[in-house]
C-alpha positions in Angstrom: 110.0 162.4 107.3 107.8 161.9 104.3 106.6 158.5 105.5 106.1 157.3 109.1 104.7 154.4 111.0 100.9 153.9 111.6 100.8 154.7 115.3 98.3 152.0 116.2 99.3 149.4 113.6 100.2 146.7 116.2 96.9 147.1 118.0 95.0 146.7 114.7 97.0 143.5 114.0 96.3 142.1 117.4 92.6 142.9 117.0 92.5 141.2 113.6 94.7 138.1 113.9 93.3 136.4 110.7 91.8 139.1 108.5 89.6 138.2 105.6 90.8 139.4 102.2 87.8 141.6 102.1 88.5 143.2 105.5 88.6 147.0 105.5 91.7 147.6 107.6 93.6 150.9 107.9 97.0 151.3 106.4 99.5 149.2 108.5 103.0 150.8 108.1 105.6 149.5 110.6 109.3 149.7 111.1 111.6 146.7 110.7 114.0 146.0 113.6 116.6 143.2 114.2 116.3 141.8 110.7 118.2 138.5 110.4 118.3 135.4 108.3 116.8 132.1 109.6 117.2 129.4 107.0 115.4 130.5 103.8 113.4 133.1 105.7 114.0 136.3 107.7 113.0 137.0 111.3 112.6 140.5 112.6 110.6 142.7 115.0 108.0 145.2 113.9 107.2 148.3 115.8 104.6 151.1 115.5 106.6 153.4 117.9 104.5 152.2 120.8 104.4 148.4 120.7 106.7 145.7 119.3 105.8 142.3 117.9 108.1 139.4 116.7 107.7 138.6 113.0 108.7 136.2 110.2 108.9 137.2 106.6 107.4 134.6 104.2 110.1 132.8 102.2 108.7 134.1 98.9 109.5 137.7 100.1 113.2 136.8 100.9 114.2 138.3 97.5 113.0 141.7 98.7 115.6 141.5 101.5 118.3 140.2 99.2 117.8 143.0 96.6 117.7 145.7 99.4 114.1 146.7 99.2 113.5 145.6 102.8 116.2 146.7 105.2 116.7 146.9 109.0 115.2 150.2 110.4 113.2 150.6 107.1 109.5 150.9 106.9 107.1 148.4 105.3 103.4 148.3 104.6 101.9 145.1 105.8 99.2 144.0 103.2 98.5 140.4 104.3 99.5 138.5 107.4 98.6 135.8 109.9 99.1 136.0 113.7 100.3 132.7 115.3 101.2 131.5 118.8 104.9 131.0 119.7 105.1 127.4 120.9 105.6 127.0 124.7 105.3 130.8 125.2 102.4 133.1 126.0 103.3 135.3 123.0 102.2 135.9 119.4 104.3 136.3 116.3 103.4 137.9 113.0 103.8 136.0 109.7 104.0 138.6 106.9 102.8 137.0 103.7 102.5 140.1 101.6 104.1 143.6 102.1 105.4 146.6 100.3 108.6 148.5 101.0 107.8 152.1 102.0 111.0 153.7 103.1 114.8 153.0 103.2 116.5 152.7 106.6 115.8 155.5 109.0 118.5 156.9 111.2 117.0 155.5 114.4 114.2 153.4 115.8 110.8 155.2 115.7 109.5 156.0 119.2 106.2 157.9 119.7 106.1 159.7 123.0 102.8 160.3 124.9 101.2 163.6 123.8 101.5 166.6 126.3 98.3 168.6 126.5 98.2 172.4 127.2 101.2 174.6 127.8 102.5 172.7 130.7 102.9 169.1 131.8 99.7 167.7 133.3 100.3 165.1 135.9 97.5 162.5 136.1 96.8 160.3 139.1 98.7 157.0 138.9 96.7 154.1 137.6 97.2 150.4 138.2 98.4 148.9 134.9 97.7 145.3 134.2 100.3 143.9 131.7 98.7 141.6 129.2 100.4 139.5 126.5 99.4 139.6 122.9 97.8 136.2 123.2 95.7 137.3 126.2 94.4 140.3 124.3 93.4 138.2 121.3 91.8 135.6 123.6 89.7 138.2 125.3 88.6 139.7 122.0 87.7 136.2 120.7 85.5 135.6 123.8 83.6 138.8 123.2 82.8 137.9 119.5 79.6 136.4 118.4 79.8 132.7 117.6 79.2 133.3 113.9 82.1 135.8 113.9 84.4 133.3 115.5 83.4 130.7 113.0 84.1 133.0 110.1 87.6 133.6 111.4 88.3 129.9 111.7 87.0 129.4 108.2 89.4 131.9 106.6 90.9 130.2 103.7 94.7 130.5 103.4 96.4 130.4 100.0 98.9 127.5 99.7 101.7 130.0 99.0 101.3 131.4 102.5 101.7 128.1 104.4 104.9 127.2 106.3 105.9 124.8 109.1 105.7 127.6 111.7 102.0 128.2 111.3 99.5 126.9 113.7 95.8 126.9 112.6 95.1 127.2 108.9 92.4 126.1 106.4 93.0 125.6 102.7 90.5 125.2 99.9 92.0 122.9 97.2 91.1 120.6 94.3 92.5 117.1 94.1 94.5 117.1 90.8 96.3 113.8 91.2 95.7 110.8 93.5 98.2 107.9 94.0 97.4 104.3 94.7 97.4 102.8 98.3 100.8 101.3 98.8 101.9 98.8 101.6 105.4 98.6 103.0 107.4 96.5 105.5 110.3 97.7 107.6 111.9 96.9 111.0 108.9 98.5 112.8 106.3 96.3 111.0 103.9 96.8 108.2 102.0 99.9 107.1 100.2 101.6 104.2 100.6 105.0 102.6 99.2 107.1 99.7 99.5 110.7 98.6 97.5 113.3 96.7 98.4 116.4 94.8 96.4 119.5 95.8 95.9 122.7 93.8 94.4 125.9 95.0 92.6 128.6 93.0 95.9 130.4 92.3 97.4 127.3 90.7 99.8 126.7 93.6 100.3 123.0 94.3 101.4 120.8 97.2 101.7 117.1 97.8 99.9 115.6 100.9 100.9 112.2 102.3 98.9 110.0 104.6 100.2 106.9 106.6 98.4 104.1 108.4 95.1 105.1 110.0 95.0 108.4 108.1 95.6 106.6 104.8 92.7 104.2 105.4 90.5 107.0 106.6 91.0 109.4 103.7 91.7 107.1 100.8 88.0 106.9 99.8 87.3 110.5 100.9 89.7 112.1 98.4 88.3 111.9 94.9 89.9 113.2 91.7 88.6 116.6 90.6 86.7 117.4 93.8 87.2 120.4 96.0 87.9 120.2 99.7 88.5 122.3 102.8 91.5 120.9 104.7 92.9 121.8 108.2 95.0 120.5 111.0 97.8 119.1 108.9 101.5 119.6 109.3 104.2 120.8 106.9 107.8 120.1 106.5 110.5 121.0 104.0 110.0 118.9 100.8 112.6 116.4 99.8 113.5 117.9 96.4 114.9 114.6 95.1 111.4 113.0 95.2 109.0 115.9 95.0 106.6 116.0 92.0 105.2 119.5 92.4 106.8 123.0 92.6 106.6 123.7 96.4 109.2 124.2 99.1 107.0 122.2 101.5 105.1 118.9 101.6 102.0 118.2 103.8 101.3 115.3 106.1 97.7 114.5 107.2 97.0 112.3 110.2 93.8 110.7 111.5 92.9 114.0 113.4 93.2 116.2 110.3 89.9 117.6 109.0 88.9 117.1 105.4 85.5 118.4 104.3 84.2 118.4 100.7 83.1 121.8 99.5 79.5 121.1 98.4 76.8 123.5 97.3 79.5 126.0 96.4 80.8 127.5 93.2 83.7 125.2 92.1 86.9 126.8 90.9 89.2 125.6 88.1 92.8 126.0 89.2 94.9 128.4 87.2 97.7 126.5 85.5 101.1 127.9 86.5 104.1 127.0 84.3 107.8 127.1 85.1 109.3 126.8 81.7 112.7 125.2 81.1 114.4 126.3 77.8 115.0 123.3 75.5 118.8 123.8 75.5 118.7 123.5 79.3 116.9 120.1 79.6 120.1 118.1 79.9 120.4 118.3 83.7 116.9 116.9 84.1 117.6 113.7 82.2 116.5 110.6 84.1 115.7 112.7 87.2 112.5 112.4 89.2 111.7 116.1 88.8 109.2 116.9 86.1 109.6 119.9 83.8 107.4 122.4 81.9 108.2 123.4 78.3 106.8 125.8 75.6 107.6 125.7 72.0 106.5 125.9 68.4 105.2 122.7 66.9 107.5 121.5 64.0 105.9 118.2 63.2 103.3 115.7 64.4 103.4 112.0 63.8 100.4 109.7 63.3 99.1 107.7 66.3 100.9 104.5 67.1 99.8 101.6 69.3 102.4 100.5 71.8 102.1 97.3 73.9 103.3 97.9 77.5 105.6 95.2 79.0 104.1 95.6 82.5 100.6 94.5 81.7 100.7 93.6 78.0 98.0 96.2 77.2 98.0 98.5 74.1 98.3 102.2 74.6 98.1 105.1 72.1 101.3 107.1 71.5 102.0 110.1 69.2 105.3 112.0 68.9 105.5 115.8 68.3 108.6 117.9 67.7 108.8 121.4 69.2 111.4 124.2 68.9 112.0 127.4 70.9 114.2 130.5 70.6 117.3 128.6 71.8 117.3 127.1 68.2 117.0 123.6 69.6 114.3 121.0 69.1 113.1 118.1 71.2 110.7 115.1 70.7 107.7 114.9 73.1 105.8 111.6 73.3 102.1 112.0 74.0 100.4 109.0 75.6 96.8 107.7 75.9 94.1 110.4 75.6 96.6 113.2 75.0 97.8 111.3 71.9 94.3 110.7 70.5 92.5 113.9 71.4 94.9 116.9 71.7 97.4 115.0 69.5 94.8 114.8 66.7 94.0 118.5 67.1 97.7 119.4 66.8 98.0 117.2 63.7 95.1 119.1 62.1 96.7 122.5 62.7 100.3 121.5 62.2 100.6 123.7 59.1 99.8 126.8 61.3 102.8 126.1 63.5 100.9 126.4 66.8 102.5 127.1 70.1 102.1 124.5 72.9 102.7 124.9 76.6 103.0 121.5 78.4 103.1 121.0 82.1 104.7 118.0 83.9 106.9 116.2 81.5 109.4 113.4 82.3 112.9 113.8 80.7 114.6 110.7 79.5 117.9 109.9 77.6 116.2 108.4 74.6 117.8 110.0 71.5 120.0 112.0 73.9 117.2 114.0 75.4 113.5 113.4 74.9 110.3 114.2 76.8 107.1 112.2 77.6 103.8 113.0 79.2 102.6 111.4 82.4 99.1 111.0 83.8 98.9 114.5 85.2 100.4 116.3 82.2 98.5 119.4 80.9 98.7 120.7 77.4 97.6 124.2 76.3 97.5 125.1 72.6 98.2 128.8 71.7 97.8 130.1 75.2 97.3 133.8 75.6 100.4 134.5 77.6 103.5 136.7 77.2 105.7 133.7 76.7 103.5 132.4 73.9 103.3 135.8 72.2 107.1 136.2 72.4 107.7 132.8 70.9 105.2 133.5 68.1 106.9 136.8 67.3 110.4 135.1 67.2 109.2 132.3 65.0 107.5 134.6 62.5 110.4 137.0 62.2 113.5 134.6 62.2 112.7 131.2 63.7 110.9 129.9 60.6 114.1 130.4 58.5 116.6 129.3 61.2 118.4 126.0 61.0 117.4 123.9 64.1 119.3 121.2 65.9 118.0 118.4 68.2 119.0 119.1 71.8 120.4 115.6 72.3 122.5 115.4 69.1 125.5 117.1 70.7 125.5 115.1 73.9 127.8 112.2 74.7 126.1 108.9 75.6 128.1 108.8 78.8 126.6 112.1 79.9 123.1 110.9 80.6 123.0 113.0 83.8 124.2 116.5 83.7 123.7 116.6 80.0 126.7 118.8 79.1 130.3 118.4 78.4 132.7 118.0 81.3 134.5 121.0 79.9 131.6 123.4 79.9 130.6 125.6 82.9 134.1 124.8 84.5 134.5 126.3 88.0 136.7 125.9 91.0 135.4 124.5 94.3 135.9 127.9 95.9 133.5 129.4 93.4 130.8 126.9 94.5 131.3 127.0 98.3 131.6 130.8 98.4 128.0 131.2 97.2 125.7 129.4 99.6 122.6 130.6 97.7 123.4 128.6 94.6 120.5 126.4 93.4 117.8 127.9 95.6 115.2 127.9 92.8 116.4 124.6 91.2 119.7 122.7 91.2 122.5 124.2 89.2 125.1 122.2 87.4 128.9 122.8 87.0 132.0 120.9 85.9 135.1 120.9 88.0 138.5 119.1 88.2 139.4 117.8 91.7 140.9 114.9 93.6 139.4 113.0 96.5 141.5 114.1 99.5 139.6 112.5 102.4 137.2 109.7 102.9 136.2 108.6 106.3 136.7 104.8 106.4 134.4 104.4 109.4 131.3 105.8 107.7 128.4 103.7 106.4 129.5 103.7 102.8 126.8 101.5 101.3 123.3 100.1 101.6 121.7 96.8 100.9 119.9 96.9 97.5 117.6 94.6 95.5 119.4 92.9 92.7 116.4 93.5 90.4 115.3 97.1 90.9 118.3 98.4 92.9 116.0 99.9 95.6 116.9 99.6 99.3 115.9 96.3 101.0 115.2 95.5 104.7 115.8 92.2 106.5 112.7 90.1 106.2 111.0 88.4 109.1 112.6 84.9 109.3 115.2 85.1 106.5 116.1 86.9 103.3 115.4 90.5 102.4 112.2 92.3 101.6 112.1 94.6 98.6 109.3 97.2 98.7 109.7 98.0 95.0 109.3 94.4 93.8 107.0 93.4 96.7 108.8 90.1 97.3 111.5 88.4 99.4 114.9 87.6 98.0 117.5 85.3 99.5 120.4 87.6 98.6 121.0 91.3 97.9 123.8 93.5 96.6 125.6 96.5 98.1 125.4 99.9 96.6 127.5 102.9 97.5 126.2 106.0 99.1 129.0 108.0 100.7 130.4 111.4 101.5 134.0 112.4 100.7 136.1 115.5 100.6 137.5 116.7 97.3 140.1 119.3 96.8 141.6 121.5 94.1 143.9 124.5 93.9 141.2 126.8 95.4 140.2 124.7 98.4 138.0 121.8 99.3 134.3 120.7 99.5 132.3 117.7 100.6 130.6 115.7 97.8 127.7 113.2 98.0 128.5 110.3 95.8 126.3 107.4 94.7 127.0 104.0 93.4 127.9 104.3 89.7 130.1 107.3 90.3 131.6 105.9 93.5 132.7 102.7 91.7 134.7 104.8 89.2 136.3 106.9 92.0 137.2 104.0 94.4 138.0 101.5 91.6 135.9 98.6 92.8 132.3 97.7 93.6 130.8 98.0 97.1 130.6 94.2 97.3 134.3 93.9 96.5 135.2 96.7 99.0 133.1 95.0 101.7 134.9 91.7 101.0 138.3 93.5 101.5 137.1 95.0 104.7 136.1 91.6 106.2 139.4 89.9 105.3 142.3 89.8 107.7 143.2 93.0 109.5 141.5 95.3 107.0 144.8 96.5 105.5 143.7 95.7 102.0 140.6 97.8 102.6 142.6 100.8 103.8 145.0 100.4 100.9 142.1 100.5 98.3 140.8 103.7 99.8 144.3 105.2 99.9 144.9 104.4 96.2 141.7 106.3 95.3 142.9 109.5 97.0 144.7 112.4 95.1 143.8 111.0 91.7 142.7 113.9 89.4 139.3 113.4 88.0 136.7 115.5 86.0 133.3 115.9 87.7 129.8 117.1 86.7 128.1 118.1 89.9 124.7 119.5 90.9 124.5 122.2 93.7 121.5 123.1 95.8 120.9 124.2 99.4 119.1 122.0 101.9 117.6 123.0 105.2 118.5 121.0 108.3 117.4 122.1 111.8 116.5 125.6 110.4 120.1 125.9 109.0 120.8 126.1 105.3 123.6 123.9 104.1 125.0 123.3 100.6 124.7 119.9 99.0 127.0 119.0 96.2 126.2 115.8 94.4 128.3 114.0 91.8 126.3 113.4 88.7 129.1 112.0 86.4 132.8 111.4 86.7 135.6 110.7 84.1 139.4 110.4 84.1 141.3 113.4 83.0 142.1 113.3 79.3 145.3 115.3 79.5 145.3 116.1 75.7 141.8 117.5 75.9 142.6 119.2 79.2 145.6 120.9 77.7 143.5 122.1 74.8 140.9 123.5 77.2 143.5 125.3 79.3 145.0 126.9 76.1 141.6 128.1 75.1 141.1 129.6 78.5 144.4 131.4 78.3 143.6 132.7 74.9 140.2 134.1 76.1 142.0 135.9 79.0 144.5 137.5 76.6 141.8 138.6 74.3 
């Protein structure tokens, strides 16, 4: 065997539960046993031939399992890790945050037998063995440490990328890169307040932290924009991707017992800006969504500064439009606002003849002119960044892009396709092609078109919610009478009903459950939620049942988004209807003939 386990690897790990990055540890090569999926992570057991320890592989390393680098019975080298308690058990488990694959699967589990000295077997007197758990061993070692050593261990800073809901004690060092306003709310339980901040560590990883009630009042003045803090004793949960504003699988909640300490008298760090670029021709699915995008492109034109009067407060704000292009041969208009328009916008205008490359982080995508982008308060612009993406784009533009005919990304989109951003005849798949691949949309939602019919809708489900007539947000019954709208911060005498339902749709390949919201549901069911509720309350409800029955088995074209969601540590597929249209049988026949022709070719 060219490579084997480190015989005392588990003992070293137990002796160093939270090693510093500078710790001089020996090589830790262990064998992987009982590897199995648990949500978007993998659980397993590590062994050094003598001792075993339960372990969890960080979600960022799941790709190593999927591509076959890490396999059951294989060997891995543990580079970075954290040792945590298993709740309600006197045991420890290992969270592997960084590792390297050393060997493909071995034939059997590695077991190291005790060495036999001399030529024969030497029998030693029997000794009383006291069995100790991993937690007891670590506890005894901590008691024997000097106070300063224990303090150093508790002060170990964890990178944000290593955090997950299963970790116990952790400390992060982050800079506040965005701070929200204190908001108040009313619901059935009473009144409360909430605010959130966006935190960025030295590696550029971001996470959103939210505080409610006492915690919000305690930390609102503590957190200041641009300052660096040590934070511990918070909790993490899977982020709601529909509302998240940063690229992180998790979101953080701080309570009144969380610890927040400003990092004073220390060298401050400037977070590295991490981009996740979306090609211009793929911006369509993000139109009018909450998710912000990053783009990179060559500047084609820069407009003069304009002054726009905002409706909300009647104040004037500076605006400047730039047009960028990338190697998809598409262009898009980006609106720069406030200081970005006057400062960096002027710089771009001065160097427009040089065709600079701009990388912009955190842009909102709207349906103005089909597809357009605009900066927000936390947008970051880098001009001619020294990155591989920038160099590649410069090379493309100088060799062919400069002479290439460009087209605006929104010019070919139908006005009815504000979400999804593509034709209902592109990316056509069957329902079986979606449901047979549960990993679809893990990085970001994927979009498909499909033709299907509603085959089942449960009439006893809650198919709608009460919404504000002004802003369409959910309302709650106000104390006394009327309805309270959190968005408008006022009581209204009446409200409207908006659909939010689940229904099963079927095609020739099988069936799948879709989540459907108001505008799309009205087209499918054939009436508004208020009208359907009226039918339900009349007589014996037969008209209500008939309306739902009329909506079933009607062929329709759908544009859907697909992404997995985690519920009770179980990954499930969520298919959401983004747009719906009746079948145009002439266009459908043309599409099918083209498909047949491509198959024959």
